[in-house]
C-alpha positions, -999 to 999 in steps of 0.1 A, spaced: 111 48 -147 77 43 -131 92 34 -97 102 70 -90 67 83 -100 51 56 -77 74 68 -48 63 104 -54 27 94 -54 33 76 -21 49 108 -7 18 128 -18 -3 102 0 16 107 32 8 144 30 -29 136 24 -29 113 55 -14 140 76 -40 165 64 -68 147 83 -91 149 53 -129 148 61 -149 116 57 -167 110 24 -204 101 25 -211 72 2 -241 50 -5 -234 13 -6 -259 -10 -23 -277 -33 3 -262 -66 -9 -227 -52 -9 -231 -36 25 -242 -70 38 -210 -86 24 -188 -59 39 -204 -65 73 -199 -102 69 -162 -96 61 -160 -76 93 -176 -103 113 -155 -131 98 -129 -144 123 -97 -147 104 -69 -159 126 -46 -171 98 -11 -156 97 1 -141 64 22 -165 43 57 -152 45 62 -163 9 30 -147 -5 35 -130 -38 27 -93 -42 -7 -99 -57 -18 -121 -28 -6 -95 -4 -26 -68 -23 -57 -91 -21 -52 -96 16 -49 -59 22 -80 -53 2 -99 -79 22 -89 -60 53 -102 -27 38 -135 -44 30 -137 -55 67 -130 -19 78 -158 -7 56 -180 -34 72 -170 -20 106 -179 15 95 -213 3 83 -219 -16 115 -210 14 137 -226 43 118 -243 32 86 -279 43 80 -305 28 56 -318 51 30 -353 49 14 -342 23 -11 -327 0 16 -291 9 7 -266 19 34 -253 55 37 -221 57 56 -192 82 61 -159 66 51 -123 77 54 -109 89 20 -83 61 23 -110 34 24 -128 50 -5 -95 51 -25 -87 15 -18 -122 5 -30 -118 26 -61 -84 11 -68 -99 -24 -64 -126 -14 -90 -99 -13 -116 -94 -51 -113 -132 -57 -115 -136 -35 -146 -107 -53 -164 -125 -87 -161 
């Protein structure tokens, strides 16, 4: 039953990607910005495990999104008066981070 709804959501997502949505300006707390930059600078040369389960795959993709946020911070982040980082991110990265928040809030 939910598989079809998930597919439709994915199709809507492809429409959003094609729309070239504008970047979203966000403020990232200093400690989290540092960790995102560290994820970008981390040299990960390990190949994905062909037998990884879906949750491990999701975690690997989220780690990649964190690294891309770190790249954005490195390239265009600006410190605000409180020492936090203000950066423009793609809506897709914002969405991935917000989706990951669901796991954090459940714990």
